[in-house]
LUMZA-686403 format. One record per residue: residue number from 1; residue in three letters; x, y, z of N, C-alpha, C, O, CB in turn. Coordinates in pm, 1 decimal. Glycine has a CB too. Layout:
<sites>
{k NUM, r ALA, npx X, npy Y, npz Z, capx X, capy Y, capz Z, cpx X, cpy Y, cpz Z, opx X, opy Y, opz Z, cbpx X, cbpy Y, cbpz Z}
...
</sites>
This chain:
<sites>
{k 1, r MET, npx 86.6, npy -110.5, npz -22.8, capx -6.3, capy 11.2, capz 4.8, cpx 98.6, cpy 145.5, cpz 11.7, opx 192.9, opy 151.6, opz 90.6, cbpx -99.1, cbpy -12.8, cbpz 164.0}
{k 2, r ALA, npx 73.3, npy 222.3, npz -59.2, capx 133.7, capy 353.2, capz -70.0, cpx 148.8, cpy 417.1, cpz 43.0, opx 67.5, opy 380.5, opz 127.9, cbpx 69.6, cbpy 433.8, cbpz -148.1}
{k 3, r ALA, npx 220.3, npy 497.2, npz 76.4, capx 210.4, capy 582.8, capz 224.3, cpx 78.8, cpy 654.8, cpz 220.7, opx 36.3, opy 691.6, opz 111.2, cbpx 339.9, cbpy 706.2, cbpz 248.8}
{k 4, r VAL, npx 0.1, npy 682.0, npz 346.3, capx -71.2, capy 762.0, capz 389.6, cpx -43.4, cpy 891.2, cpz 331.4, opx -122.5, opy 956.0, opz 262.9, cbpx -67.0, cbpy 754.8, cbpz 512.3}
{k 5, r PHE, npx 105.6, npy 933.4, npz 371.7, capx 112.5, capy 1102.7, capz 319.8, cpx 269.9, cpy 1055.1, cpz 280.7, opx 327.1, opy 947.2, opz 295.8, cbpx 84.4, cbpy 1270.6, cbpz 468.7}
{k 6, r GLU, npx 312.9, npy 1180.4, npz 225.2, capx 472.9, capy 1204.6, capz 216.0, cpx 476.6, cpy 1265.0, cpz 359.7, opx 387.3, opy 1303.3, opz 435.3, cbpx 538.2, cbpy 1319.8, cbpz 77.4}
{k 7, r SER, npx 627.1, npy 1258.9, npz 370.9, capx 675.7, capy 1317.0, capz 464.8, cpx 667.8, cpy 1478.8, cpz 478.9, opx 722.5, opy 1545.4, opz 391.0, cbpx 791.3, cbpy 1270.8, cbpz 462.0}
{k 8, r PHE, npx 616.3, npy 1530.0, npz 562.7, capx 656.3, capy 1705.1, capz 519.5, cpx 647.7, cpy 1760.6, cpz 669.8, opx 598.2, opy 1706.3, opz 768.5, cbpx 516.3, cbpy 1807.5, cbpz 391.9}
{k 9, r ILE, npx 724.4, npy 1911.7, npz 654.5, capx 716.9, capy 1985.9, capz 802.0, cpx 603.8, cpy 2070.8, cpz 792.6, opx 565.1, opy 2116.4, opz 685.1, cbpx 850.9, cbpy 2079.9, cbpz 845.6}
{k 10, r SER, npx 546.4, npy 2094.7, npz 907.6, capx 443.9, capy 2160.7, capz 919.0, cpx 493.9, cpy 2285.3, cpz 1042.2, opx 535.0, opy 2270.5, opz 1157.2, cbpx 319.6, cbpy 2054.0, cbpz 952.6}
{k 11, r PRO, npx 473.1, npy 2390.5, npz 972.4, capx 494.8, capy 2510.6, capz 1089.5, cpx 400.9, cpy 2545.6, cpz 1132.8, opx 322.8, opy 2614.3, opz 1067.0, cbpx 551.4, cbpy 2629.4, cbpz 1062.4}
{k 12, r LEU, npx 373.5, npy 2503.3, npz 1280.4, capx 273.1, capy 2538.0, capz 1347.2, cpx 286.3, cpy 2638.2, cpz 1494.1, opx 398.5, opy 2628.0, opz 1543.7, cbpx 218.3, cbpy 2412.6, cbpz 1366.9}
{k 13, r SER, npx 230.9, npy 2693.2, npz 1539.2, capx 205.4, capy 2793.4, capz 1630.5, cpx 116.8, cpy 2745.5, cpz 1757.7, opx 8.5, opy 2687.7, opz 1749.8, cbpx 139.1, cbpy 2904.6, cbpz 1554.8}
{k 14, r TRP, npx 177.7, npy 2777.6, npz 1863.6, capx 72.2, capy 2743.2, capz 2007.6, cpx -85.1, cpy 2758.3, cpz 1986.9, opx -178.4, opy 2688.8, opz 2027.2, cbpx 105.8, cbpy 2860.2, cbpz 2141.5}
{k 15, r GLN, npx -80.3, npy 2897.0, npz 1894.2, capx -245.4, capy 2872.0, capz 1879.4, cpx -304.4, cpy 2810.2, cpz 1775.7, opx -425.1, opy 2832.5, opz 1766.5, cbpx -317.0, cbpy 2986.1, cbpz 1876.2}
{k 16, r GLN, npx -251.9, npy 2731.4, npz 1685.5, capx -277.7, capy 2661.7, capz 1594.4, cpx -325.7, cpy 2537.1, cpz 1671.7, opx -442.3, opy 2502.6, opz 1690.6, cbpx -168.8, cbpy 2652.4, cbpz 1501.5}
{k 17, r VAL, npx -185.8, npy 2462.5, npz 1722.1, capx -214.3, capy 2353.6, capz 1789.5, cpx -316.4, cpy 2327.8, cpz 1902.7, opx -366.3, opy 2221.2, opz 1938.8, cbpx -113.5, cbpy 2327.1, cbpz 1827.1}
{k 18, r SER, npx -331.5, npy 2433.8, npz 1942.0, capx -427.9, capy 2438.9, capz 2057.4, cpx -576.0, cpy 2448.5, cpz 2034.8, opx -663.4, opy 2435.0, opz 2120.4, cbpx -395.5, cbpy 2548.9, cbpz 2136.3}
{k 19, r LEU, npx -597.7, npy 2484.5, npz 1852.8, capx -748.3, capy 2512.6, capz 1825.1, cpx -730.8, cpy 2344.8, cpz 1768.8, opx -807.2, opy 2257.1, opz 1809.2, cbpx -806.9, cbpy 2671.5, cbpz 1695.4}
{k 20, r LEU, npx -654.5, npy 2326.1, npz 1701.8, capx -673.8, capy 2144.2, capz 1643.4, cpx -680.8, cpy 2053.9, cpz 1775.0, opx -739.3, opy 1945.8, opz 1770.2, cbpx -510.9, cbpy 2072.4, cbpz 1536.3}
{k 21, r LEU, npx -632.8, npy 2090.0, npz 1868.7, capx -645.2, capy 2014.6, capz 2010.1, cpx -773.0, cpy 2003.3, cpz 2038.6, opx -822.3, opy 1891.9, opz 2056.3, cbpx -579.9, cbpy 2081.2, cbpz 2130.4}
{k 22, r ASP, npx -849.4, npy 2122.4, npz 2047.6, capx -1009.2, capy 2157.7, capz 2069.0, cpx -1099.3, cpy 2031.2, cpz 1952.1, opx -1195.4, opy 1961.2, opz 1983.7, cbpx -1042.8, cbpy 2366.2, cbpz 2008.0}
{k 23, r THR, npx -1042.9, npy 2035.1, npz 1843.9, capx -1128.3, capy 1988.7, capz 1739.8, cpx -1114.4, cpy 1872.1, cpz 1749.8, opx -1206.2, opy 1805.6, opz 1701.9, cbpx -1110.8, cbpy 2028.9, cbpz 1613.6}
{k 24, r VAL, npx -1009.0, npy 1803.3, npz 1807.8, capx -1009.5, capy 1652.7, capz 1822.7, cpx -1058.9, cpy 1614.1, cpz 1930.4, opx -1112.0, opy 1505.0, opz 1950.7, cbpx -892.0, cbpy 1592.0, cbpz 1816.2}
{k 25, r GLN, npx -1040.4, npy 1723.2, npz 2024.1, capx -1154.0, capy 1629.5, capz 2136.7, cpx -1269.4, cpy 1655.5, cpz 2131.7, opx -1344.2, opy 1598.3, opz 2210.9, cbpx -1141.9, cbpy 1641.3, cbpz 2283.5}
{k 26, r TYR, npx -1325.3, npy 1754.8, npz 2032.6, capx -1486.8, capy 1756.0, capz 2017.2, cpx -1534.1, cpy 1634.5, cpz 1932.4, opx -1646.3, opy 1587.5, opz 1951.4, cbpx -1541.5, cbpy 1897.9, cbpz 1939.6}
{k 27, r PHE, npx -1463.3, npy 1591.4, npz 1854.1, capx -1474.0, capy 1488.0, capz 1772.1, cpx -1412.0, cpy 1352.4, cpz 1858.5, opx -1377.6, opy 1255.4, opz 1791.0, cbpx -1396.7, cbpy 1526.8, cbpz 1632.9}
{k 28, r GLU, npx -1405.1, npy 1349.3, npz 1933.3, capx -1311.4, capy 1215.3, capz 2038.0, cpx -1411.8, cpy 1072.5, cpz 1978.2, opx -1376.8, opy 973.3, opz 1914.3, cbpx -1337.8, cbpy 1245.0, cbpz 2286.1}
{k 29, r GLU, npx -1538.7, npy 1112.2, npz 2028.0, capx -1591.4, capy 964.7, capz 1925.8, cpx -1601.0, cpy 945.8, cpz 1805.9, opx -1658.2, opy 842.5, opz 1771.3, cbpx -1708.0, cbpy 922.2, cbpz 1935.1}
{k 30, r ALA, npx -1556.8, npy 1024.2, npz 1717.0, capx -1565.5, capy 1011.5, capz 1567.4, cpx -1415.9, cpy 1044.3, cpz 1520.1, opx -1428.4, opy 1137.3, opz 1440.4, cbpx -1683.3, cbpy 1119.3, cbpz 1498.7}
{k 31, r PRO, npx -1290.6, npy 1014.0, npz 1531.0, capx -1193.1, capy 1083.9, capz 1503.6, cpx -1175.0, cpy 1115.6, cpz 1347.1, opx -1185.9, opy 1038.9, opz 1251.4, cbpx -1088.8, cbpy 1020.3, cbpz 1561.9}
{k 32, r LYS, npx -1142.5, npy 1259.6, npz 1351.0, capx -1143.3, capy 1310.4, capz 1185.9, cpx -985.1, cpy 1325.9, cpz 1152.6, opx -895.0, opy 1355.9, opz 1230.9, cbpx -1234.5, cbpy 1483.3, cbpz 1157.0}
{k 33, r LEU, npx -976.8, npy 1295.3, npz 1006.6, capx -835.8, capy 1325.9, capz 962.0, cpx -827.5, cpy 1487.0, cpz 986.6, opx -917.0, opy 1565.0, opz 954.1, cbpx -806.4, cbpy 1278.4, cbpz 792.6}
{k 34, r LEU, npx -701.3, npy 1524.7, npz 1051.1, capx -706.5, capy 1671.1, capz 1054.6, cpx -595.5, cpy 1725.9, cpz 934.8, opx -489.4, opy 1668.9, opz 909.3, cbpx -666.1, cbpy 1726.0, cbpz 1217.8}
{k 35, r SER, npx -633.1, npy 1818.4, npz 885.0, capx -548.9, capy 1907.9, capz 780.1, cpx -462.1, cpy 2005.2, cpz 842.9, opx -499.1, opy 2095.3, opz 918.1, cbpx -640.1, cbpy 1989.8, cbpz 684.1}
{k 36, r LEU, npx -323.2, npy 1975.8, npz 799.6, capx -211.1, capy 2004.8, capz 866.9, cpx -148.7, cpy 2113.7, cpz 747.8, opx -151.1, opy 2081.5, opz 629.1, cbpx -118.3, cbpy 1860.3, cbpz 908.9}
{k 37, r PRO, npx -105.3, npy 2216.2, npz 783.1, capx -19.3, capy 2298.1, capz 668.4, cpx 112.6, cpy 2245.9, cpz 644.9, opx 166.5, opy 2183.0, opz 736.0, cbpx 4.4, cbpy 2449.1, cbpz 705.0}
{k 38, r GLN, npx 172.2, npy 2263.1, npz 535.4, capx 265.1, capy 2215.8, capz 512.6, cpx 330.6, cpy 2354.8, cpz 459.7, opx 273.4, opy 2448.7, opz 404.5, cbpx 249.6, cbpy 2093.8, cbpz 435.0}
{k 39, r GLU, npx 501.0, npy 2335.8, npz 501.3, capx 596.8, capy 2474.1, capz 493.4, cpx 573.0, cpy 2483.9, cpz 328.7, opx 572.4, opy 2599.2, opz 285.3, cbpx 796.4, cbpy 2454.2, cbpz 553.4}
{k 40, r GLU, npx 557.1, npy 2397.0, npz 249.8, capx 526.9, capy 2438.1, capz 112.2, cpx 407.8, cpy 2350.1, cpz 46.1, opx 388.6, opy 2229.8, opz 63.7, cbpx 660.5, cbpy 2425.1, cbpz 25.6}
{k 41, r GLY, npx 343.4, npy 2426.6, npz -22.5, capx 230.5, capy 2293.8, capz -81.7, cpx 89.0, cpy 2316.4, cpz 6.6, opx 65.2, opy 2395.7, opz 97.8, cbpx 303.4, cbpy 2099.1, cbpz -38.7}
{k 42, r ALA, npx 25.1, npy 2238.7, npz -42.4, capx -146.9, capy 2220.7, capz 54.8, cpx -132.8, cpy 2166.9, cpz 146.9, opx -22.3, opy 2115.3, opz 163.7, cbpx -273.0, cbpy 2139.3, cbpz 4.7}
{k 43, r SER, npx -228.7, npy 2152.7, npz 244.4, capx -224.7, capy 2129.5, capz 356.8, cpx -224.6, cpy 1944.0, cpz 337.3, opx -238.7, opy 1897.3, opz 224.2, cbpx -346.5, cbpy 2216.1, cbpz 435.5}
{k 44, r VAL, npx -207.0, npy 1848.9, npz 462.8, capx -208.8, capy 1709.8, capz 458.0, cpx -287.2, cpy 1683.9, cpz 535.6, opx -280.0, opy 1738.5, opz 645.6, cbpx -103.9, cbpy 1641.7, cbpz 476.6}
{k 45, r ALA, npx -377.5, npy 1603.4, npz 511.1, capx -465.2, capy 1496.7, capz 600.0, cpx -371.5, cpy 1396.5, cpz 668.6, opx -287.7, opy 1329.5, opz 608.2, cbpx -575.0, cbpy 1406.5, cbpz 503.9}
{k 46, r VAL, npx -398.6, npy 1392.4, npz 828.1, capx -327.1, capy 1346.5, capz 947.7, cpx -395.0, cpy 1287.1, cpz 1007.2, opx -490.7, opy 1352.0, opz 1049.6, cbpx -275.3, cbpy 1424.7, cbpz 1026.3}
{k 47, r PRO, npx -392.5, npy 1179.0, npz 1035.6, capx -490.4, capy 1104.3, capz 1133.6, cpx -406.6, cpy 1079.7, cpz 1291.1, opx -337.7, opy 985.0, opz 1329.0, cbpx -536.7, cbpy 937.4, cbpz 1053.6}
{k 48, r ILE, npx -451.3, npy 1225.3, npz 1369.9, capx -339.7, capy 1250.8, capz 1464.2, cpx -481.5, cpy 1244.9, cpz 1598.6, opx -603.1, opy 1262.6, opz 1590.8, cbpx -222.9, cbpy 1433.7, cbpz 1427.9}
{k 49, r THR, npx -399.6, npy 1215.5, npz 1698.8, capx -500.4, capy 1219.4, capz 1802.2, cpx -472.9, cpy 1327.5, cpz 1934.4, opx -373.5, opy 1400.0, opz 1937.1, cbpx -510.4, cbpy 1069.0, cbpz 1853.4}
{k 50, r ALA, npx -565.7, npy 1326.3, npz 2031.3, capx -538.3, capy 1449.6, capz 2116.5, cpx -397.0, cpy 1398.8, cpz 2181.0, opx -324.8, opy 1493.1, opz 2213.6, cbpx -670.7, cbpy 1487.3, cbpz 2239.6}
{k 51, r GLU, npx -350.0, npy 1286.4, npz 2202.7, capx -222.5, capy 1241.0, capz 2301.3, cpx -134.4, cpy 1292.7, cpz 2187.1, opx -53.4, opy 1367.6, opz 2241.6, cbpx -198.2, cbpy 1051.7, cbpz 2357.4}
{k 52, r THR, npx -117.2, npy 1290.4, npz 2092.0, capx -10.1, capy 1330.9, capz 2029.7, cpx -2.6, cpy 1502.8, cpz 2000.3, opx 102.2, opy 1564.4, opz 1980.6, cbpx -8.7, cbpy 1245.4, cbpz 1904.7}
{k 53, r LEU, npx -139.0, npy 1561.6, npz 2002.8, capx -129.2, capy 1708.8, capz 1974.1, cpx -111.2, cpy 1773.3, cpz 2119.8, opx -81.1, opy 1891.6, opz 2136.1, cbpx -269.1, cbpy 1768.9, cbpz 1890.7}
{k 54, r THR, npx -134.0, npy 1678.1, npz 2228.0, capx -62.7, capy 1748.1, capz 2356.5, cpx 98.3, cpy 1756.0, cpz 2392.7, opx 160.1, opy 1830.3, opz 2468.9, cbpx -118.1, cbpy 1678.2, cbpz 2472.3}
{k 55, r ALA, npx 141.2, npy 1646.2, npz 2304.7, capx 262.3, capy 1658.6, capz 2352.0, cpx 342.4, cpy 1785.9, cpz 2260.0, opx 424.1, opy 1866.8, opz 2303.9, cbpx 329.5, cbpy 1509.9, cbpz 2344.7}
{k 56, r MET, npx 297.9, npy 1775.6, npz 2140.8, capx 309.8, capy 1895.2, capz 2034.8, cpx 289.4, cpy 2042.3, cpz 2105.5, opx 369.2, opy 2134.8, opz 2090.0, cbpx 187.4, cbpy 1875.9, cbpz 1911.8}
{k 57, r LEU, npx 179.7, npy 2049.0, npz 2179.0, capx 131.9, capy 2153.0, capz 2226.6, cpx 253.8, cpy 2213.9, cpz 2338.5, opx 308.1, opy 2324.2, opz 2344.0, cbpx -12.0, cbpy 2114.2, cbpz 2284.0}
{k 58, r ASN, npx 269.5, npy 2090.4, npz 2423.1, capx 353.5, capy 2124.2, capz 2536.1, cpx 490.0, cpy 2168.5, cpz 2488.2, opx 563.8, opy 2209.5, opz 2577.8, cbpx 365.9, cbpy 2006.2, cbpz 2631.5}
{k 59, r HIS, npx 541.8, npy 2168.6, npz 2357.6, capx 677.4, capy 2228.0, capz 2324.8, cpx 654.7, cpy 2352.4, cpz 2234.7, opx 719.6, opy 2372.4, opz 2132.0, cbpx 774.0, cbpy 2119.0, cbpz 2248.6}
{k 60, r LEU, npx 576.8, npy 2417.9, npz 2272.1, capx 546.8, capy 2555.7, capz 2217.5, cpx 487.9, cpy 2637.2, cpz 2337.5, opx 418.9, opy 2583.2, opz 2424.0, cbpx 439.3, cbpy 2550.1, cbpz 2088.5}
{k 61, r ASP, npx 526.4, npy 2801.3, npz 2337.5, capx 518.2, capy 2857.8, capz 2435.7, cpx 373.0, cpy 2952.0, cpz 2437.8, opx 354.1, opy 3035.5, opz 2349.3, cbpx 645.2, cbpy 2922.0, cbpz 2447.0}
{k 62, r GLU, npx 295.5, npy 2934.5, npz 2523.4, capx 157.5, capy 3032.2, capz 2511.5, cpx 168.0, cpy 3167.7, cpz 2532.2, opx 68.2, opy 3236.6, opz 2511.0, cbpx 52.3, cbpy 2998.4, cbpz 2608.4}
{k 63, r GLN, npx 285.5, npy 3226.7, npz 2575.4, capx 286.7, capy 3319.4, capz 2596.8, cpx 334.4, cpy 3372.3, cpz 2471.1, opx 323.5, opy 3494.8, opz 2468.5, cbpx 336.1, cbpy 3336.7, cbpz 2702.3}
{k 64, r ASP, npx 384.3, npy 3321.4, npz 2364.2, capx 442.4, capy 3327.8, capz 2218.3, cpx 340.1, cpy 3260.6, cpz 2148.9, opx 381.5, opy 3172.9, opz 2073.0, cbpx 590.5, cbpy 3257.3, cbpz 2192.0}
{k 65, r ALA, npx 205.5, npy 3278.4, npz 2153.7, capx 109.0, capy 3232.1, capz 2067.3, cpx 128.2, cpy 3199.4, cpz 1945.9, opx 115.0, opy 3089.4, opz 1892.2, cbpx 27.6, cbpy 3301.5, cbpz 2060.1}
{k 66, r PHE, npx 156.7, npy 3288.0, npz 1908.1, capx 174.4, capy 3288.6, capz 1715.3, cpx 270.6, cpy 3275.1, cpz 1660.3, opx 267.6, opy 3277.5, opz 1537.3, cbpx 147.9, cbpy 3398.6, cbpz 1637.2}
{k 67, r THR, npx 423.7, npy 3250.7, npz 1746.2, capx 518.7, capy 3228.1, capz 1674.9, cpx 538.3, cpy 3069.4, cpz 1651.1, opx 545.4, opy 2995.4, opz 1749.2, cbpx 624.8, cbpy 3296.1, cbpz 1732.5}
{k 68, r ARG, npx 548.5, npy 3007.8, npz 1494.6, capx 549.1, capy 2910.2, capz 1432.8, cpx 677.6, cpy 2803.6, cpz 1449.9, opx 790.6, opy 2842.2, opz 1420.2, cbpx 528.1, cbpy 2958.7, cbpz 1315.6}
{k 69, r LYS, npx 659.2, npy 2695.4, npz 1489.3, capx 782.8, capy 2622.6, capz 1522.5, cpx 775.5, cpy 2501.7, cpz 1418.6, opx 663.0, opy 2451.8, opz 1418.1, cbpx 789.6, cbpy 2573.3, cbpz 1687.7}
{k 70, r SER, npx 833.6, npy 2462.5, npz 1361.5, capx 821.9, capy 2338.1, capz 1272.5, cpx 846.2, cpy 2209.8, cpz 1348.1, opx 929.7, opy 2179.4, opz 1433.3, cbpx 923.4, cbpy 2344.2, cbpz 1154.7}
{k 71, r PHE, npx 728.2, npy 2131.2, npz 1279.2, capx 710.3, capy 1971.9, capz 1315.3, cpx 717.6, cpy 1893.7, cpz 1219.2, opx 638.9, opy 1905.9, opz 1125.3, cbpx 590.5, cbpy 1932.1, cbpz 1372.9}
{k 72, r ALA, npx 812.5, npy 1796.9, npz 1220.9, capx 829.4, capy 1683.0, capz 1071.8, cpx 744.1, cpy 1579.7, cpz 1105.3, opx 751.1, opy 1526.3, opz 1216.0, cbpx 997.1, cbpy 1603.3, cbpz 1035.9}
{k 73, r LEU, npx 644.3, npy 1537.4, npz 1000.3, capx 540.0, capy 1485.4, capz 1028.4, cpx 589.8, cpy 1330.1, cpz 906.6, opx 634.5, opy 1345.5, opz 792.9, cbpx 391.6, cbpy 1605.7, cbpz 1000.7}
{k 74, r SER, npx 568.9, npy 1217.9, npz 962.7, capx 612.2, capy 1104.2, capz 880.0, cpx 510.9, cpy 983.8, cpz 887.1, opx 463.0, opy 964.0, opz 998.8, cbpx 754.4, cbpy 1057.6, cbpz 926.8}
{k 75, r TRP, npx 469.9, npy 898.6, npz 783.1, capx 388.9, capy 775.9, capz 806.0, cpx 505.2, cpy 662.8, cpz 789.9, opx 609.5, opy 677.0, opz 725.9, cbpx 253.3, cbpy 759.5, cbpz 691.1}
{k 76, r GLU, npx 462.7, npy 543.6, npz 864.6, capx 559.1, capy 435.3, capz 867.2, cpx 418.6, cpy 319.4, cpz 839.7, opx 330.6, opy 302.8, opz 924.1, cbpx 670.8, cbpy 423.1, cbpz 1037.3}
{k 77, r GLU, npx 421.1, npy 274.4, npz 754.7, capx 329.9, capy 168.7, capz 715.8, cpx 326.0, cpy 54.7, cpz 822.0, opx 431.5, opy 29.9, opz 880.3, cbpx 371.4, cbpy 112.8, cbpz 578.1}
{k 78, r GLY, npx 200.6, npy -25.7, npz 856.3, capx 242.6, capy -128.8, capz 973.1, cpx 212.1, cpy -271.6, cpz 888.3, opx 163.6, opy -284.7, opz 775.9, cbpx 134.7, cbpy -110.1, cbpz 1138.6}
{k 79, r GLU, npx 247.6, npy -349.5, npz 961.4, capx 204.7, capy -511.2, capz 880.5, cpx 66.2, cpy -509.5, cpz 818.7, opx 49.1, opy -553.4, opz 704.9, cbpx 196.3, cbpy -653.7, cbpz 998.8}
{k 80, r GLN, npx -43.2, npy -454.7, npz 898.6, capx -177.5, capy -462.6, capz 840.7, cpx -227.0, cpy -338.8, cpz 740.8, opx -194.4, opy -220.3, opz 748.7, cbpx -273.5, cbpy -472.5, cbpz 961.0}
{k 81, r ASP, npx -313.3, npy -400.7, npz 646.7, capx -312.7, capy -250.9, capz 545.5, cpx -404.9, cpy -178.8, cpz 642.1, opx -466.6, opy -240.0, opz 729.3, cbpx -389.4, cbpy -259.0, cbpz 355.1}
{k 82, r GLY, npx -414.0, npy -32.4, npz 623.0, capx -465.8, capy 34.4, capz 707.7, cpx -416.7, cpy 95.0, cpz 824.9, opx -447.8, opy 201.0, opz 879.3, cbpx -537.6, cbpy -20.1, cbpz 729.8}
{k 83, r HIS, npx -325.3, npy -1.0, npz 857.1, capx -268.3, capy 52.6, capz 989.6, cpx -124.7, cpy 74.4, cpz 984.3, opx -48.8, opy 22.9, opz 902.2, cbpx -295.1, cbpy -41.5, cbpz 1105.3}
{k 84, r GLY, npx -92.6, npy 155.4, npz 1079.1, capx 52.0, capy 243.3, capz 1063.9, cpx 78.6, cpy 363.9, cpz 1216.1, opx 13.7, opy 396.8, opz 1315.4, cbpx 31.2, cbpy 358.7, cbpz 884.8}
{k 85, r THR, npx 182.4, npy 389.1, npz 1169.1, capx 253.3, capy 480.8, capz 1287.5, cpx 269.0, cpy 616.0, cpz 1242.0, opx 325.9, opy 638.9, opz 1135.3, cbpx 402.8, cbpy 430.1, cbpz 1331.9}
{k 86, r LEU, npx 217.3, npy 718.5, npz 1323.7, capx 231.7, capy 851.2, capz 1287.9, cpx 350.4, cpy 858.5, cpz 1372.1, opx 367.4, opy 804.1, opz 1481.2, cbpx 109.1, cbpy 954.5, cbpz 1313.3}
{k 87, r VAL, npx 458.2, npy 959.2, npz 1283.9, capx 590.0, capy 1004.6, capz 1370.5, cpx 579.4, cpy 1149.5, cpz 1327.2, opx 578.7, opy 1206.8, opz 1218.2, cbpx 755.1, cbpy 924.0, cbpz 1329.0}
{k 88, r VAL, npx 569.6, npy 1196.0, npz 1485.4, capx 621.2, capy 1340.7, capz 1465.1, cpx 722.6, cpy 1384.6, cpz 1552.6, opx 733.5, opy 1366.7, opz 1673.9, cbpx 516.8, cbpy 1437.3, cbpz 1478.5}
{k 89, r GLN, npx 805.9, npy 1453.6, npz 1461.5, capx 935.2, capy 1538.1, capz 1504.1, cpx 925.2, cpy 1643.1, cpz 1568.3, opx 906.7, opy 1744.8, opz 1501.3, cbpx 1008.5, cbpy 1580.0, cbpz 1409.5}
{k 90, r LEU, npx 933.1, npy 1655.8, npz 1710.7, capx 905.5, capy 1794.7, capz 1772.2, cpx 1025.8, cpy 1911.3, cpz 1753.4, opx 1139.3, opy 1873.1, opz 1724.9, cbpx 881.9, cbpy 1770.4, cbpz 1933.3}
{k 91, r PRO, npx 1001.8, npy 2031.0, npz 1767.5, capx 1102.0, capy 2119.0, capz 1756.6, cpx 1222.2, cpy 2119.9, cpz 1817.4, opx 1317.9, opy 2184.0, opz 1773.8, cbpx 1062.7, cbpy 2211.6, cbpz 1778.5}
{k 92, r THR, npx 1225.6, npy 2030.9, npz 1948.3, capx 1353.9, capy 1978.6, capz 2043.9, cpx 1416.9, cpy 1887.4, cpz 1963.4, opx 1539.5, opy 1892.6, opz 1973.2, cbpx 1317.4, cbpy 1902.9, cbpz 2190.6}
{k 93, r GLY, npx 1367.5, npy 1792.3, npz 1874.7, capx 1426.4, capy 1663.4, capz 1803.5, cpx 1373.4, cpy 1524.6, cpz 1901.9, opx 1382.0, opy 1407.1, opz 1866.2, cbpx 1620.0, cbpy 1677.0, cbpz 1797.2}
{k 94, r ASP, npx 1323.0, npy 1569.6, npz 2020.6, capx 1229.9, capy 1447.9, capz 2059.3, cpx 1113.3, cpy 1401.0, cpz 1952.7, opx 1050.3, opy 1486.8, opz 1890.7, cbpx 1153.9, cbpy 1488.4, cbpz 2196.3}
{k 95, r THR, npx 1089.3, npy 1268.5, npz 1935.6, capx 1000.0, capy 1208.0, capz 1868.8, cpx 861.3, cpy 1131.0, cpz 1929.1, opx 858.6, opy 1047.2, opz 2019.2, cbpx 1075.6, cbpy 1129.9, cbpz 1806.9}
{k 96, r VAL, npx 746.8, npy 1185.4, npz 1851.5, capx 659.3, capy 1101.0, capz 1928.8, cpx 571.6, cpy 1008.6, cpz 1806.9, opx 549.9, opy 1047.6, opz 1692.2, cbpx 555.4, cbpy 1204.6, cbpz 2034.6}
{k 97, r ARG, npx 533.0, npy 889.0, npz 1860.9, capx 540.3, capy 774.5, capz 1792.1, cpx 371.4, cpy 764.4, cpz 1800.5, opx 335.5, opy 778.9, opz 1917.3, cbpx 645.4, cbpy 647.6, cbpz 1861.8}
{k 98, r GLN, npx 277.5, npy 746.9, npz 1722.9, capx 145.1, capy 726.5, capz 1754.0, cpx 91.5, cpy 625.8, cpz 1630.0, opx 88.7, opy 647.7, opz 1508.9, cbpx 65.9, cbpy 874.7, cbpz 1767.4}
{k 99, r ALA, npx 49.6, npy 505.3, npz 1707.5, capx 10.3, capy 389.8, capz 1625.4, cpx -144.2, cpy 459.3, cpz 1579.7, opx -192.8, opy 557.3, opz 1636.3, cbpx 7.4, cbpy 223.3, cbpz 1723.5}
{k 100, r ALA, npx -194.7, npy 400.7, npz 1489.0, capx -329.8, capy 467.3, capz 1391.4, cpx -361.0, cpy 358.8, cpz 1307.8, opx -281.0, opy 324.8, opz 1220.6, cbpx -295.5, cbpy 611.8, cbpz 1283.7}
{k 101, r ASP, npx -511.5, npy 276.5, npz 1330.8, capx -579.0, capy 259.8, capz 1246.4, cpx -687.1, cpy 349.8, cpz 1146.7, opx -785.8, opy 416.2, opz 1178.4, cbpx -612.9, cbpy 187.7, cbpz 1298.3}
{k 102, r LEU, npx -629.8, npy 324.9, npz 1023.1, capx -691.3, capy 449.1, capz 940.3, cpx -865.8, cpy 421.0, cpz 931.2, opx -952.8, opy 502.4, opz 900.5, cbpx -611.8, cbpy 454.0, cbpz 761.9}
{k 103, r SER, npx -876.3, npy 318.0, npz 958.5, capx -1066.8, capy 288.9, capz 933.0, cpx -1125.4, cpy 343.5, cpz 1053.2, opx -1240.8, opy 301.3, opz 1061.7, cbpx -1131.2, cbpy 100.6, cbpz 924.0}
{k 104, r LEU, npx -1093.1, npy 425.4, npz 1157.7, capx -1141.5, capy 488.7, capz 1291.2, cpx -1121.4, cpy 610.5, cpz 1236.1, opx -1187.7, opy 691.5, opz 1300.8, cbpx -1064.7, cbpy 458.6, cbpz 1438.5}
{k 105, r PHE, npx -1045.4, npy 678.3, npz 1123.1, capx -1066.0, capy 834.4, capz 1088.1, cpx -1114.6, cpy 832.6, cpz 1028.7, opx -1131.8, opy 721.7, opz 978.2, cbpx -996.9, cbpy 921.3, cbpz 1055.8}
{k 106, r SER, npx -1209.6, npy 982.2, npz 954.0, capx -1288.9, capy 981.3, capz 853.9, cpx -1253.2, cpy 1149.7, cpz 858.7, opx -1208.6, opy 1215.7, opz 952.5, cbpx -1451.4, cbpy 908.4, cbpz 872.0}
{k 107, r ALA, npx -1284.4, npy 1184.8, npz 743.7, capx -1253.0, capy 1305.5, capz 667.0, cpx -1333.6, cpy 1396.4, cpz 732.3, opx -1452.8, opy 1368.3, opz 744.6, cbpx -1278.2, cbpy 1300.9, cbpz 514.8}
{k 108, r VAL, npx -1280.6, npy 1525.2, npz 787.0, capx -1370.8, capy 1626.5, capz 829.4, cpx -1461.9, cpy 1699.8, cpz 739.7, opx -1536.9, opy 1786.3, opz 785.0, cbpx -1301.6, cbpy 1714.2, cbpz 886.8}
</sites>
């Protein structure tokens, strides 16, 4: 199966990640693919959870809510079709790995 999306860099601010987290929490019972902006090009639909967004938010400063930092996102295919791992490299260089079953996520 082809990758769900090609690796990309997403410049996000505290405000943006906070709003994305609110959206994910609102749709917690019916997870949605969220469109994240790319550094270059169109937005990318990503299967992302509240836990991953919280980890991203913790690496941003609310006092500097509009300053964007770069997050590198990639997808690793799993052994089963439609399963894989979302990998988010935080601005600090730390990595968050989130298992995802694509059948649980629908388009917004």
